N, C-alpha and C positions, 0 to 999 in steps of 0.2 A: 924455388918452385917455378915450373914452366907455366906462365900465366895464360897464354893464349889457348893451349889445350884444355886448361881448366874451364875457361870461358865457353869453348865450343862443347865440351862434354856436358856442362851444366844445361845448355840449351837443347842438346840431344835428349837429355833426361826429361825436360819439360815437354818437348814435342811428343815423346813416347807416352808420357803421362796423359796428355790431352787426347792422343789418338786412342789409347786404351779406354779412357773415360767415355768417349763419344761413340766408340764402335762396339762396345759390349752389347750383347742382345738382352738388355734389361727386361724387355716385355715378356720374354719366354722363361725367365728365371723365377724360382720360388722366392718367397720373402726371406727364407733362411739363407739361401745362396747370395742374394743381393746384400744382406746384412754382413756376411763374411767378406764379400768383395769390397764393400764400403769401408770396413774396418782395416783391410789391407791397404787400400788407397790412402786412408787417413794416416796410417802408420808411415807410409812412404812420404807423405807431405810433411808431417811433423819431423821425421828424421832428417829431412833436407834443410830445415831451418838453419841449423848451425853451419851447413855447407855454404849457403847463400851469404850468411853474415861474414864468414871467413873470407869469401871471395870479395865481398864489398870492402873489407878492411885491406885487401891486397891490391886494390886498384891504385896504380901509381898517382900520387898527389904530393904536393909540397909537404903536407902533413896528413896522416891517415884520417879518414872520416871519423868524427866523434861518435861514440856509442849513443849519447843522448840525442844526437841528430837522427841517427838510424831509428831509434826507438820512437821518436816523435813522428817521423814520416810513416813508420809502420802503423802506429795507432791512428794517426789522422786519416790515412788512406782507407783504413778498415772502418772508420766511424760511420760513413753512410750506410753500410750494410747492417751494422748492429743497431743503428738508430731506427732503420726501417723494421728490423725484427722486433725491437723493443716497442715500437709504436703499434705494430700489428698484434703482438701478444698482450698488449695492455688495454686494447680497445674495450674488450668485454670483461676485463678482470677488475677485481675490487681495487679501490685507490690505495696507494701506499701510505702507511702510517709514518709518524715521525721516527719511530724506532726502526722501521724498514729502511728509511733514508740513511739513518746513522749506520746501520749494518752494511748497507750497500757501499757507503763511503769507505768504511774501514776495510771491507773485504776487497773492494776495487783497488784500494791503495796497496793492499798486501798481495793479492793474487796476480793481477795482470799488469800492474805498474811496478811494484817493488820486485817481484820475482823476475820479470822481464828485464828490468834495468840491471840487476845483479848478473843475470845471464849474459847480456850484451857486454857488460864490463869484463866478465871472466873470459869470454871468447877472444879477447885481445891477447891472452897469455897462454892458453892451453889448447890442445888439439880438440877437434870436434868430437872425436870418439870418447875422450875422457869426460868432456862436458856432458855428453848424453848419459854416460854411466852415472855420474854424480847426480844428475837431475833425477834419475830413476830411483834414488834413495827416498823419494818423497813418501811412498807407502810406509816404509819403516819409521820415518820421522813422524808421520801421522800417528802411528802406534805409540811411539815414545811420548808424544804430547798428551795422548789420552791417558797413559799410565801416570805421567808426572803431574798433570794438572786437572784431570777429569775423573780420577778415582777408578780407572779401569785396570783390570788385572792383565798381566803378561803371561800368555800361554807358552807352552814349550815350543810349539811350531813357530810362534812369532819370535821367540828368543833365537831359535835356529836361523830364522830368516835374517835377523839383525846381524848375527855372526857371519853368515855367508855373504851378505851384501857388503859389509864393510871390509871383509877379507878381500873380496873382489875389487873394491875401490882401491885397496892398498896395492894390489898387483898392477892395476891399470895406472895408478899414480907412479909406481916404480918404473913402469914402462916409459911414461912421459919424462921422468927424470933422466932416464938413461939416454934417450934419444934427443931431448931438447938441448942439453948442455947448459941450461940456465935454471938452476934450482929455485932462485927467487921468483922468477916469472911463473913457474909451475905452481909454487905454493900460493902466490897471490891469486892466480886464476882459479885454482881449486877452492880457495876460501870464498871468492866471489860466487862461484857456481853453487857451492854448498849453501851459501846464504840464500841463493835463489830457491834451492830445493826446500830449505827450512821455511822460507817465507810462503812458498806455495803450500807446504804442509799445514801451516797455520791457517791459511785461507781455506783449505779443505776441511779442517777441523771445525771451522765456524760456519761453513756454507750449507751443511745438510739441512738444518731447520729452514733456511731461506729458500732452498730448492724445493722443499716440500710445500712451502707456503705459496711461492710465486710461480713454480714450474721451472724446469731446467732452461728452456729457451729464453724466457723473459728475464730470469735471473742473470744468465750469462750475458745477454745483451746489455743489461743495465750496468753490471759491474765493468764491462768493457768500455761503456761510455764514461763512467767515472775515471777509469784508468787513462783514457785518452785525454781528458782534461788535465789530469795530473801530469802526464808526460808533456803536454803543451806548456803548462806553467813552468815546469822544470827547464824546458828548452828556452823559453823567453827570458827567464831569470838568468840563465847561465851563458847563453850564446846570442850573437846578433842574427838577424834574419838572413844575412848573407851566407850563413852556414848551410842554407838550403841550396846554394848554387853548387851543385855537384856534377861531376862528369856523367854523360849519358849512360855509361856502363854501370856506374854505381846506382843511378836511378832505376835502371833495368833490374838490378838485383833487389832493390827495395820493392819494386812491383812484384817480383817473384816471391819475396818473403810474404807479402800481403796476400797474394792470390793463392799460392801453392802451399804455403806453410802456416797460414793463419785462417783465412776465411773458409776455403774449400775443405780442409781437413776437419775443422771444428764442426761444420754442418754434416760432413760425412760421418763423423764419429757419433753425433747425436742421432742421425738416421740409422746408423748401425745398431746403437743401443736400443732404439725403438723396435728393431726387428729381431735381434738375437739376444738381447739382455746385456747388462753391464759386465757380467762375469766373463762371457766369451769375448766380448769386445776388448776388454782389458787384456785378456790372455793373448789375443792376436796382436795387440799393441806392443807386446813385449819384444816383437821383432825389431822395434825401432832402434835400439842401440846397436844391434848387429848391422842394420842398414846404414846407420851413420858412420860406423867404423869402416864398412866397405866403401861407401862413397868418399869418405875422407882419404882412404888409401888410393882410390881410383882417380879422383878429381883434384884433391889437394896435395897429393904425394906424401901423405902422412904415413910414417913407417908402421908396420904391423909386427907383432911378435907373439910368441907363445904365452908370455905373461899377460898381454892384453886380451888374448882369446880366453885364457883361463879366468881372468878377472871378470870378463863379460859373462861367462857361463855361471860363475858364482853369484853375480848380481842378479841375473835373470832367475836363477833358482830361488834366491831369496824373495824376489818380487812375486814369483808364482806361489810360494808358500803363504805369503801374506794375502794376496788377492783371492786365493782359492776359497777362503772362508769369510770374505768380507760381505757386507750387506749389498742390496741391489740398488742403492741410490746412484743415479746416473752422475758420472763425473768425467770431465774432460781431462785428457793428459796435459802435462805442462807444455805450453806452446811457446 
């Protein structure tokens, strides 16, 4: 991979993103139009997370940067924002019960610590495009969890969604196997990212009652705080503090992950849901895997093929079948 073009192209994207964000004529737009624009910008931000992580892994070092270090820095740098949101949203809210704290602990460990850790580990081995497609199986996994453990029934459209999604993953998996030349790495990476998707689906399955009780913003901020402390403990147990001594380029990618693929898109998506509802926001968010595959080809020199495109279309069709009939509970995409 030609590293310097990747570096420059990434920062061209960031400059364009900021220019677009600050030059839009928001004052003259309707709430509906603003909601759609925010959903698109959120999808762009989330789609670029895997690109920044892959670029950070590619920075020349004696040994590649550790995924635990990247995750710890991402969560720690995001903490002030979410602590501020948690404080503001909790000032006039009822106090948390012991059960609330237990649920926040469990869901924080599952949703934003466990899912993120598996994702960062998987991206060491597979392409950004395959990673995003596997992550997008979380709606179908949420359905399976409901059927297997919560007594819910499986409808025909949901069964079709499952078949389409996993057929698409199979095509994309075959694409990575063909072009990577390392079957073991593709399998290991796919297993890690699938574990991320499954962990996130478990988080979603348990989050709906807490979101209704605490509100989406307060709940998200509090579980992010829990996840941040978990990531810090993991880092301190596993690695020395000198692991934070990274090249400037790697640090720049970490800041980009925090700003453009964590904080900004999460708030944009929440604001979008408030204006146009979760169904339309999720529908717009399905452009994410397409964007990741495109940026992976453009910036990371990842190969594209008919099998990958076909797999992407199958996965997105399956996701659309699932989300079309889901409830209106606000939920963030896997970040």
